[in-house]
N, C-alpha and C positions, 0 to 999 in steps of 0.2 A: 384142141390146141394141143403142139407140139409142146413135149416137156424141156423142159432147159438141161442141156450139157452138164455134166458135172464142173467141167472145167471151167463153165461160166456162173459157177457159183460163190461167191467170196466167201460164205460161212463154211464152207468145205476146206477139208486141211490142204497146204498145199500139194503135198506128195499125192495125195489122191488128183486135186486134177490136174497136176502134169500128166499121171502116169493115163488118165482117161484121154486128154489132152492127145498124146503121143499114138494112145492107140487110133483112133481116126485117122494118122494121117499116112500116105504112102512112101514108100521106100525112098522115090524123086524127090518129094517135099520133106521126108529127115534130111535127107544128105543135102539140100538146096538149104536148109535152117545150120548147117556146121560150116559155111561159109561167112567169113567178116561180114559181108556181103548179103542179110537176107533177104532173101525177096518176100513179098506177101502171100499169104494163101486166102485169099478173098472166101473161100468156102468155110473157112473156119474160123472169120475174123481174126485170122491174125496178119498185125499189120507190118509193112516190111520195118528190116531195121537193120543197120550198120554199127556194128560190134567197135566200131574203132574211134578212142579218145584218148585224147592226153591232158595230163595236168600234173605236169612235174614240179611246177613254182608257180599255180593257176592256171587256169582253163585254157587250155593251148587251142591256138589254129582255128576259133571260133569265133573271131572279131575282137570286137572291146572286151577286155574282160581287166580286172587287177592282177599285176603283175608281180610278184614277190622276187627275193633274190633267188639267183639258180640255187639249188640244193645242197650245192659243197658248202655254199655261204650258210641257208637254214642250217649245215650240219657245225657250223662254228659257231653256234652259239650255244652249243651245249647245254639247250631247254628244250625238253620236249613238252613242256606247257606250250609253250609259242608255238611248236609244230602244232601241235593238237589245234590250236586257235588257228593256226594260217589252212590248215587242213579242213577244217568245221567252214572256212569261210570261202573255200575254194566249191566244195561241193555246195554252199548254198547258190554261189552264183551258177554252178553246173546245172543244177535242179533248177532254177529259173531260165535259165537258158535252154533247156531241154522243153520243157512247157510251152514257152513263149513258139520254139520252133514247130511243135507238134500241133498249136495253135494255127499255125501257117501253111500246117502240111508238108512242114521240110522234116523229113527223116531222113537226109543224108548223111554223108562222112563229118564226124567230129560234132554231132548232136545229138548221141544219145547218151546212157547214165552208168555204162563200163568203162572206165579209164585203167589205162594202162603205164598204171604210176605206183607207188613209187619204185625208182630204181635201187633196188639193194645189193649191186653188187661191190664187191671190195676192190677199192682204187689200189691195186699192191703195184702199180708202176707211172710215173708222173708223165710218162708218154702217151698214155693212152687218153683220144682225145674225147671219149664217154667220160671221163670220170669226173668233169663238172657234175653229171648227171647223178653221180651218189653222195653218199654221206659220210665217203672219206675210206679213211685204208682198216678203222678199228671195226673187231666184230661186237663189242658190246655199243658203242656207240651206234652203231649202223641200225643194231637192232633195238635200241632204244628209239632211235626216231622212227625209224622202220613202223614201230608199232603204235607209233603216237597219229603219222599221217595214217595211218588205215583205218584206225578208229574213227578220226577225222571225217575224212572220206564217206565211211561207211556208215556212221550216224551211230544211235545207242536205241533205235524202237525194237521194242519185244517183237515185232512181225514183221517190218517193215526195213529193207535194207535204203539208205537215202542214194548212196552210188555202190559200184562194185569198183573195188582197189585191186589192182594186178600189180604185185609186188616181184619183182623182173630182174633180171634173165637168170632164168633158173637153170643149170647152175654152171659157178666156174667159168665166168663168162667174165673180161677185162682187155681185152685186144690179144693182140694188135688187129683194128679194122679190116684191114687188106685180106686178111688171112680167113675173115669171120665163118665164111659160107663154109670151107673146107677144114679148118682148124681143129686138132684133136687136143686138147687141154689133158695133157698126162698129170695126177694128183694124187699123192698119197692117203690112202686112208685116214692117216692122222690129219694132215692138211685139209681136207675135206670137212672133218668134222670141227677141226679145232677153229678154223678161219673161215672156209666158203658157204657154208652151212646154218651156222647159228642164225642168223637175222632172218632165215628163211622159215626156220622151224618158230621162231617166235611168232613171226608175222601170222604163220598159220595158226600156231596154238594159243596164242595169248591175247592176240587183234582179227583172230577169226577171218583170217583173209579170205573173197569169196572163190577168187581167181587166182592162178599163177600163170606169168607167162616163162614160156622155155627159151635156151639159147639159140642159136644159129650152131655153136659149135658142136665139137663129139666132146664127152666127157670119158676119159678112159676108154676109147672105142666105139662109145654109144653116142649117137645125135639126141642131142637133148630132149628135144620133141620128141623123141621115139623111144625115149629112154627107161626100159622096165625097171633097170638099178633106182634111178632117179625119180620116175614117175608112180614106179606102183610099189616098189619095195621101200622105198624109205617116203615119200610125200603120204602116199595113201595107207599103207598098210601101217607103218612104225608110227606117222604123226595125225593117221585120222583126217587126213583134210577130207573134205565132205564134196568141195565144190568142184571148178571147172578147169582144165588148162587149155589156154590157145597159143597155139604156135608165135613165134616172132613171123615178122612179114615176109614169106618166100622161103619158111625154114624149111617145111617140106618137102616141096621141088629140091632142095637142095640136098636131100638122102641120094636120088641118083644121080643128080647133075654136077656134085660136087662131091661128098662125102663117096660115092660109089658103094655104099651099103646096100643099095637096090636097084633094080634094071628096069624101072619104069613107073611111072606116079599113081598108078594101082598097087603098086607094091611098097610105096613111099607111103601113101595114104592108106592102108590096112594096117602096115607095119604101127604108126603114130597112133590111131583110134586106138588097136589092140593095145597098145603098152600105157593108152591113159590120155591120149593129147584128144579134146573134144573138137576144139575150135580151130577151124584151120583161117588165119589171117595168111589170103593168095587163095589159090583157085584148085589146087591140088586133088582138097576132096570133091572138086568135081567128078574124080575117076572112081567115085566108092561105088557106084554103080557095075561097072567094070567088073572091081576085083570083089563084088558081090556074086556077080556072074562066074567070075574065075575060081571060086573058092577059096577066097585068101580072107574074106572075112564074114563074119555071119551078121545077121537085120536085127538079132538080139544084141550084136556087139553095140550095133549101132544104136539103136535103141538108148543102151545105157547110157550114150554120150549126150545124145539129145534129151534126154530126160535132166539130166543135170545142167544143158542149158537152159533149158525152159524153164526150171525151179529158179535159177538166179532172174530169168525175168518176170515170174511172178513175185519172187521177193522182193521187187523193184518198183510192185504194183502198176506194173504194166496190165496188167487184166482185170484190173477192177477198177470202178468205176474213181475220177479222181477225186470226190470228198470224203473216199472214204481213206483217203493218203495223205499222212499229215505232211510229208514233203513237197507233195503237189501244191500244196497253199503257197508256199513261199513266193512272193512278189518279184516279179521281173527288176524294180528298181533296186533291189540288193547288189546288184552286179557294177562292180565300179561304183559302188557308194562312198563315203566321204569314208565313214568307220573301217572300209576293208584297206582304203588308201592310208589311213592311218598305222594300221595293222602293220602294211607292206613296210612303211617308213620305222615303224619298231625293231619288225625286225631286219630291214637293213642296220639298223644301227647297234643291234645284239651280234651283227655279223662279224659288223668291222675288228680287225685285230690289230692292235698295235705292237708290231715289231721292233721299235727300235726307237728311243726319245732322250737323246745323250744332250744333257746339260738342261734338262727340261725345256727341250724349243719348243714345243706343244703341252697346250695352247697357245696358236698365234692369237696376238691382239686383234681385234676388230678393227678398230683403229687404225693401224699402220697406214700413212701416206701412201703407199704402195706395194703392191702385190703384183705378181708374173703368174701367171697360169698357161705349164707349157706341156705337151707332148702329145702325141696322137690318139689316145682315149679323155682327152681332157672335154670332148665336146661331139662324144660319138654315142648313137642312141642303141648301136647294137651291144657294147662293152655294159649298156643295164640289163639289158634281155635276155643273154645266156640264150641256151637252144631248148627246143621244145616251148616257145614262149606265146605268150597272148600277148596281144594291142592292147597298148593304155590310150587312153583316152588323151591325158596329159602326162608328161614326164620332166624328170630334173637331171640334165647332166650334170658332172662334179662342177664345170664351169659356170652352170647358171646358179649352183648349191652356192657360191663361193660369193658371187656379185649379189645373190640374195642374204648374205649373212654376214658382210662386212659392215661399216657406217658407211653412210651415205656421200664421206669424203674421199673415203679409200679410193683410189684409181686400181682399178682391174685390166692390165696388160695381158691379151691373148697371144699366143703364137703356137700354132701345130709342132712348127720343129722341125719333123721326120712324119712318113709312112710308118705304122705296122711293120711292115715288112718291105724290102729293097733296100737299094744300096746309095739314093739318094738322098745328098745332104745340102739341096738347096733352101731348105729352111732355117737351116743353121743361123745365118748370120742375123735374122731376123727374129730368132729366141734367144741369142746371146745379147743382142739389143735390148729386148723384152728384159733380161735378167738384169742386166747392166742399172735398168732404170727403176728397180724393183727396190726395197726394204727385203722382201720374201721373195722364193719361188715354192711355187707349187708345180712340181711333175706328175703327171698324170699315163704312165708307161703299162707296159704290160701284154696283154695277149688279147686276144679277140673271136666270138665264134665263128669266124673265118679262118681262123687259121686252127682251132681244135673243135673238133665233133665227131658225127656221126659221118661216119663211110657215104660220101655222096653228097654230104651238107657243106662240109669245112673246104668250100673253091679253093684257100688259098694255105691252103696246109700241105706239107711237105711229105706226107703219106698218109692219102686216105681217109683223115680225119686224125691222127695221131702225130705225134712230136718226134723227127730225131734227135734233136736237138733240144736241151731244158733250157738255156741261158736268153736274155731278153733277144726275141727277133730281132734282122734289121739294123738299121744303124742305131738304137734307141739307147746303149748303153753308150756310143761314141758323144750323141747329143748330149748324154748326162754328163759326160765326165766334160765336156767343153761349159757346160753351164755351172760346173763345180769349180772348173780354174774361174769362174769369175768371182769368186768367194763369198758369194753372196748364199744366206740360209737355204738350206733346201728340207723340205719335206716331197717325199716320194710315196704317191699313192698307185697300189699295184691295185690293177683290174686286168681279173684273171680266173680261170676256172680249174689253174692247175701249179702245183707249187714251179716257180722258176729259180734256178741258180745266180741269185744276186749275190756273189761273193763282194764282188769290189762296191758296191752298194753297203753293204752291211759295214766294210770297212771303212768308207770315207762319208756316207751319208749322213748326217745327225738323226732326221726324224724318220722314218718308214711305218706305211698303214698297207694292211692288204687289206682291201677292199671286196674281192670276188667280181661277178657280173649279181650288181647292189638291185637289180628290179628297178619299177619308175620311180622311186623316190631315192634313188642310191645316191644321186648330187648333193641332197638335203642331207643325208645322213653324213655323210662324207666330210661335207660342210660343218655340220654339228660336232662331230669328233673333232677337224684340225681345229675351230676356235670355242673349242669348250664349254657348245651345250649339252655335249653328251660324253663321258667318261666310259671310253672303249672298254670290254672286257670278253669281245671274243677269243677263242683257242682256234688253233690250227689242229682240223681233224686229218690233216697228211702232213710227213713230213717232209721238211724242204732239203733234198741233199745237195752236196756240193759239188757234186758233178755226176755226170752220167756215168762215170767209170767207177762209180761206187755201187752200182747198180748192175744184178745179174742180166743176164741177156732177156730180152723182152718176152721173148717165147717159153720162157722157163717159167710153171708156175709152181715151183717149190716156193715156200716160203723162205727158206734158208737166205740171211741177208737180207730180207725185206722188210720193210715197214719197220716201226720202233719198236716192233715184238722179236725179230730178231736180225735187227741193222747192227753190224759191228762197226762202219766206222763211223768216224762222229759228226750226225746232220750240220747244217747250218742254222735252221732252226727245227725243233722236235715238235714231236706232235702232243699236242696239250698243251704248248708253249702260247702265251700273250700277255703285256705288260696292260698296265692301266695307269692312269694321271695320280692315285692317289696309292697307299701304302699300306700293307693287310700281313697281321700278326697271327703266325697259330701258334696255340699251346692247349697244354692240355690234354695229348691225343691218348686218351682211355679206351680198353681195352676190354669187352663184359670179363673174359676170362684170359689166363695165361696158357691154359690148357682144356681141349676140349675133345668132344668124342668125336666120332664118324659122323654119328646121326645128330650133331649137335649145331645150331647157327652161332655168329660169332654178333655182336655187337659194337661199332665203335663209333666213339662221339670224340668231337676235335670244337674248343673256341676257335672262332674265327672275328679276329677285331680290325675296323679301320682304322688303322693308326695316324692318315694322313689330314690332310684340309679339305679334301672334297667327298663330297657324297658319289658312293662307286658301287658296282655289281661284281661281285669273284667268284668264278667259276669253282666250285671247291670238286677237287679229284680224288678217288681213290682207288691206288694201285694195288694190287697184290703179285708177290712172289712167291714160288715154290722154293724152298733151297736146297732141299733132298729128294728130288725128284728121280725113276729112276728110269727117264727118259728124257731128248734134249726138250725144254719147256721154253716159254715166251721167257726173257728179260724179266719184265713185267709186264702186266696187263691189269686195263681199265676196268675196275668193279663197280665204280659208282661215282654219278654226276651228280651235282647240287647246284644252279644258280644262286646266289643268292645278293641281295641289294643293303646296302650299311650304309647309315648316315656317319658323317666324322665321329670318331670317337664310340660308335657304337660296334657291339658285343654280340656275337650269336654263336648256340651252341648246334653243330650240325652233325647228324647223326647218319649212320649207316648200319646195313647187316647184311654181313655176310651168308650165303646158305653154303650147303655140303657140296650142294651141285657147283657153285660158283668156284671155289677149293678145287675141285676134282680137275686131274688132266687128262688128255687125250693121249692114249698108248698108241703104240705105232700098230696098232692092228683097229685103230680108231674106235675102241672102248672108252667109255667114262669110266674113269677112277680115281678115288679117293684114297690116297696114299698118305699113311699115318709118317708125322715129320714136323720139320720146323719150317715156318712160312714167315713174311715179312710184308706188312704193311705198312703202305705209304700213303700218306694223305697231305694234300697242299695244292697249290694252284697253279701246278705242272706236273709235268712225270718224274720221278726220282732218278733223273740223271745228271751227270757233269755239266751237260750242254746245256743245261736248262738252269741249273743253280749259276754258273758263271754269265747267262744273260739276265739275271737279276730273279729267276724264279726265288721260290719257298718250298719246303715241302719237310715234314715230320717221319719219322717211321718208330716205329715199336715189332715183335717178334710176338710170333705163340707157336703152339704146339698141337696139332692132334695128334691124340694116343687110339690106339688099338688095332686092329689088322686090317689090310684095306680091303675097301669094299664096293664093288661095281653099282653105279647108279645107272639109273634111263640116260640115256643121252638127251 
């Protein structure tokens, strides 16, 4: 009887099994496994496998699944614990779907266990259509959310991965969409390490992400999916990453077709693999055989990539009996289950940001005689779903949510009013009539995934998925003005994935809610906030600027004048801002020391009390300002978040710890230096700026001093 090969023995260490399997494969077979659509190798009992899956905010493109709020909405919760729960639910559904598909002989696209999420790019410019997929503009918040999401996807088993998470797009990637296949993002060493890399580093080192996806663009001249600097020197050598790298789809062919850094598919394939890109979403790696024959790459270099890929598949338990893999036992019934729907509702509620509430118009009474619901987003499914979405088995639009929330005697009058885009006003009269016959008006306006998104996806975008203007599109604002002229109280509900310059609304509309693309239970969550079943506490993960004129050119990747950290113009709504139906008082801000050495941590505590009449949540934020830096540094930087629940009158003490690494700056050479000098700590429900204060935010500040000589710390 033939002895069982090592790779089929689950008792052997994974490294030994993988080495044994790869040693048995021909060069052609190895190359076939480096394409995202990997064919079966029957003689070795290797089943076919498609590496392409998406789960940005729920298992996507694979039929019925729970649809959570879009990533930008998840970021607005400022709640990493919730993000971990969401990712855990997503990975439960993904596992259940995968094993059901395999039982049915379906190993096609979107049925595997390797997921190309989360998107942890920095949302540096509101024009970028894919900004909705990110966790906003701040490196610290993006890192906390990214780490929680990766951990929730990958699970915590000592031997097996639940899924493979793939933080993307590495690195320095955030538009323009139309230029992404040939664009060179030029960035200073300081901006690279201060802004664009931190979240990737944390996902790799803290969350142990098994995979990373490279970006389409070049960074400082090197195509990201073949960048020695990014993939070898930083990712593997400096950060110790030992997983695999996958290209964005078609990115390897861009090397010769658009970036013009190589002359042929075989040169592009060789360059990418030699610099550490193991898997090709696309088919350019089909040219690796020619590359070997031409001496552009060796079989040993190909072996290294194939080894990394199979290591991930073995860690997922794909070559072990299902009964040995705990995650293979997750029942199919968890998909789209009631508990996950409840979690989607919780996430949608937590994501909603109250931007304005003049005269405490909100919450509305549920027993008003009549309410008019007006606007192109009031009854639209697509604005619940965002992009990279699954299909909900049932969903609640804002209109349905409002109907479900009010008393049986309240009349709800609906008028669309206008389309999202275009110049037609033929629905205005009906909308004005509806408003005149109502005690209050709820206007559902904003954007949609058809206007903003990825190149090729957003059919009605002005610029290949991006936006050229950041105002309300079409005639939406004109409709708003006509309804305002009726004199009826208006609640404006914004559904969108990026910042909109709603300057007129901020001046004239008494109540404004930001609801993002809120997922399958979005309408219920919106109604819960409007009618007081839920007290909103979301915070903006992006700055809402007043005008496009306040921004540098879209193609400028310098952080100067970008995001709250470096913006010089006053924003419409600041990053970190959000109101509540109750009031919170901060007191007793205490630092563990007024002077510390360069190797010491600092503990900060503050008392937060609910001084209003309604229970609510508060997002306590800690910001740090370096007052005596030798280089240009951010005005302030988020360095801690805690979302807490307080009953009326209840007081809690919140504690943060600042590490020397968090106090350090990035100098112009990209080095991490802790300089002695004075620092300011600000703690409150918003960032420490004048605009937040003017809009009703509150914070306390203290200073401390770091003593000693400058110290270079590991990045």
